[in-house]
C-alpha positions, 0 to 999 in steps of 0.5 A: 396557623392562625394567631388565635391558635398560639395566642389565648386570654392568658396571654393578653393584657390591657392598660398595662402600666410601664414607664420605660421600654424594659418595663413593658417588655417585662410585663409582655414577657410575664404573660408568656413565661409559663415553662420559660425562664423569665430572665433568659427571655427578657435579656434576649428580647432586650438584646434584640431591641438593641439591634433595632427598633421594633415599633412598626408604626400607627402605635404598633410594636412588636418585640421579637426574638428567637430561642433555642429553648422555644420549639414553636411560636408563642404570642402575647398582646398587651395594650399599655395604660400610656403610650410610649416611645419604642423608636417606631418608624412614624415617630408615633408612640406605641400603646398596642404591643405584640411579643412574638418568640419562635424557635431558633432552629432553622425549621422553626424560622419559617413558622416564626416569620410566618407569625410575625407577617401575620401580626404586621398584615392585621395591624395595618388596618386602622379599624382593627388597631381602634378596636384593640386600643378600646377593648375592655376584656382580654375576651374582647380583644381576642375576639377582634383578632379572631374576626379579622385574621385571614 
């Protein structure tokens, strides 16, 4: 499975406005809300954020959650208009965000972890982060991901 199998242009937003972590996560949740209860998903992601920061460094954060209502991995991507603190290990503010939702079931855990690993591997490369930071359209951002995922 590739990220582009579960990420499409409709789940990508660029230059998103948001002044708080909750606002930004709300925008990410809005990208995947089709078929899910927004408040349930938002509350679950925010609760997961309390367990530990999801900023992985280099300006990237990966909020994530596992839910009973999810039957397969779901991914959204957004780039914020202004970088914000997401508690990253390197103390850098984040402007590139991937929301990963996965099934709470034992069977779904492996796909969820694989999805998280794919996002993390992709975001290790500075040239990919830079290309996502300068992508002008959701299609361009998706193309960056498609060209670089293995």
